[in-house]
C-alpha positions as CSV (number, residue, x, y, z in Angstrom):
1,M,12.9,3.6,-29.3
2,Y,10.7,1.7,-26.3
3,M,13.0,0.5,-23.3
4,T,11.6,-1.9,-20.5
5,L,10.9,-0.1,-17.1
6,K,14.0,-2.6,-16.4
7,E,16.6,-1.1,-19.4
8,K,15.4,2.7,-17.8
9,I,16.3,1.9,-14.1
10,V,20.3,0.8,-15.5
11,A,20.7,3.6,-18.3
12,D,19.3,5.9,-14.9
13,M,22.0,4.4,-12.4
14,I,24.8,5.1,-15.4
15,A,23.7,8.6,-15.5
16,A,23.7,9.1,-11.2
17,M,26.8,7.4,-11.6
18,K,28.6,9.8,-14.0
19,A,27.1,12.8,-12.1
20,R,26.9,11.4,-8.8
21,A,23.3,11.3,-8.0
22,P,22.1,10.5,-4.4
23,E,20.0,8.0,-5.7
24,L,22.7,6.5,-7.5
25,D,22.7,3.7,-4.0
26,A,19.0,3.7,-4.6
27,L,19.2,2.1,-7.7
28,R,21.6,-0.2,-7.1
29,M,19.1,-1.9,-4.7
30,L,16.8,-1.5,-6.8
31,K,18.4,-3.3,-9.5
32,A,20.3,-6.3,-7.2
33,D,16.5,-6.7,-6.8
34,I,15.4,-6.9,-10.0
35,M,18.7,-8.7,-10.5
36,K,17.9,-11.4,-7.7
37,Y,14.7,-12.0,-9.0
38,E,16.0,-13.0,-12.5
39,V,18.2,-15.1,-11.3
40,S,15.7,-17.2,-8.8
41,G,14.7,-20.0,-11.5
42,A,14.6,-20.6,-15.0
43,D,14.1,-19.1,-17.3
44,K,13.1,-15.4,-14.8
45,V,12.9,-12.2,-16.9
46,A,12.8,-8.8,-15.5
47,T,9.3,-8.4,-17.0
48,D,8.0,-4.6,-16.4
49,E,4.3,-5.4,-14.8
50,V,7.5,-7.7,-12.3
51,V,9.9,-4.8,-12.2
52,V,7.0,-2.4,-11.1
53,D,5.8,-5.3,-8.0
54,I,9.4,-5.1,-6.5
55,I,10.3,-1.2,-7.4
56,K,6.1,-1.2,-4.7
57,R,8.1,-4.3,-2.1
58,S,11.3,-2.0,-2.2
59,M,8.4,0.6,-1.2
60,K,7.0,-0.5,1.6
61,Q,10.2,-1.8,2.7
62,R,11.8,1.7,2.8
63,K,8.4,2.7,4.7
64,E,9.1,0.8,7.6
65,A,12.8,1.4,7.6
66,A,11.8,5.1,7.9
67,D,8.8,4.3,10.6
68,G,11.4,2.0,11.7
69,F,15.0,5.1,11.8
70,E,11.4,8.0,12.8
71,K,10.4,5.8,16.2
72,G,13.6,5.8,17.4
73,G,15.5,9.1,16.7
74,K,17.7,8.5,13.5
75,K,15.5,11.5,11.7
76,E,18.5,10.9,8.6
77,M,18.4,7.7,7.8
78,A,14.6,7.9,8.4
79,E,14.2,11.0,5.7
80,K,16.9,8.8,3.2
81,E,14.7,5.8,3.3
82,L,11.9,9.0,2.5
83,F,14.0,9.7,-0.3
84,E,14.2,7.1,-1.5
85,M,11.3,6.4,-1.6
86,K,9.4,9.3,-3.5
87,F,12.1,8.5,-6.6
88,F,11.3,5.4,-7.0
89,E,7.8,6.6,-7.8
90,K,8.7,8.0,-11.4
91,Y,9.4,4.0,-11.8
92,L,5.4,3.1,-11.1
93,P,2.1,3.7,-14.0
94,A,0.5,6.7,-13.6
95,Q,-2.5,5.8,-10.4
96,M,-5.9,6.8,-11.6
97,A,-8.2,8.9,-10.2
98,E,-10.7,8.2,-7.7
99,D,-13.5,8.5,-9.5
100,Q,-12.1,6.3,-12.5
101,L,-11.8,3.5,-9.7
102,R,-15.4,4.1,-7.7
103,A,-16.1,4.2,-12.0
104,I,-14.8,0.6,-12.3
105,V,-15.4,-1.0,-8.5
106,N,-19.0,0.0,-9.3
107,E,-19.3,-2.3,-13.2
108,V,-17.6,-5.2,-10.8
109,I,-20.6,-4.5,-7.9
110,A,-23.5,-4.4,-11.3
111,Q,-21.7,-8.0,-13.3
112,M,-21.2,-9.8,-10.0
113,N,-24.6,-8.5,-7.6
114,P,-22.2,-9.4,-4.2
115,T,-23.6,-9.2,-0.6
116,P,-21.6,-7.3,1.9
117,A,-20.3,-11.1,2.5
118,D,-18.3,-10.8,-1.0
119,F,-16.7,-8.1,0.1
120,G,-12.7,-10.6,-0.6
121,K,-14.6,-11.6,-4.0
122,V,-14.6,-8.3,-5.6
123,M,-11.7,-7.1,-4.4
124,G,-9.7,-9.8,-6.3
125,V,-11.9,-9.0,-9.6
126,V,-11.4,-5.5,-8.8
127,M,-7.5,-5.5,-8.2
128,G,-6.8,-7.2,-11.4
129,K,-8.4,-4.3,-13.8
130,V,-6.7,-2.1,-11.5
131,K,-3.2,-3.9,-11.7
132,G,-0.5,-1.5,-10.7
133,Q,-2.8,1.5,-10.8
134,A,-4.0,2.2,-8.2
135,D,-3.6,2.2,-4.2
136,G,-4.7,-2.2,-2.4
137,N,-5.8,1.1,0.5
138,M,-7.9,3.5,-2.0
139,V,-9.6,0.1,-4.1
140,N,-10.3,-1.7,-0.5
141,K,-11.8,1.7,1.4
142,V,-13.7,2.5,-1.9
143,V,-15.0,-1.0,-2.1
144,K,-16.5,-0.8,1.2
145,E,-17.7,2.0,1.0
146,L,-20.1,1.1,-3.0
147,L,-20.5,-2.7,-1.0
148,G,-21.2,-1.4,2.2
């Protein structure tokens, strides 16, 4: 039986409660973010795609917090944020390899026949094709390299 990403997170949270696992706080905060999304408007449903976006946003916040704690000399708190960030990766779709990304970028460039000034347009098309499967920084690097 297929389990949505939201259902998987809730099931993992219940298991973490029973096991008194260290990731319980992270799962609770993630579930709260999902619930906040769902109650923010009429008929909003946290689809897997929405949950992936919420997780990525949460991971980015944790990375920023960890950097701040590191600068402030609070190593233990930085480590906790990084642990939670790493833990969330298991809920994200598998990231595509750079050679797969290069093939997609080459295909888009062949279709669009862009100039280097069209960088933003190429990025938009590529990001639409690889949504959730490739990091934006890696896409940026490959597009710059191949468009350059």
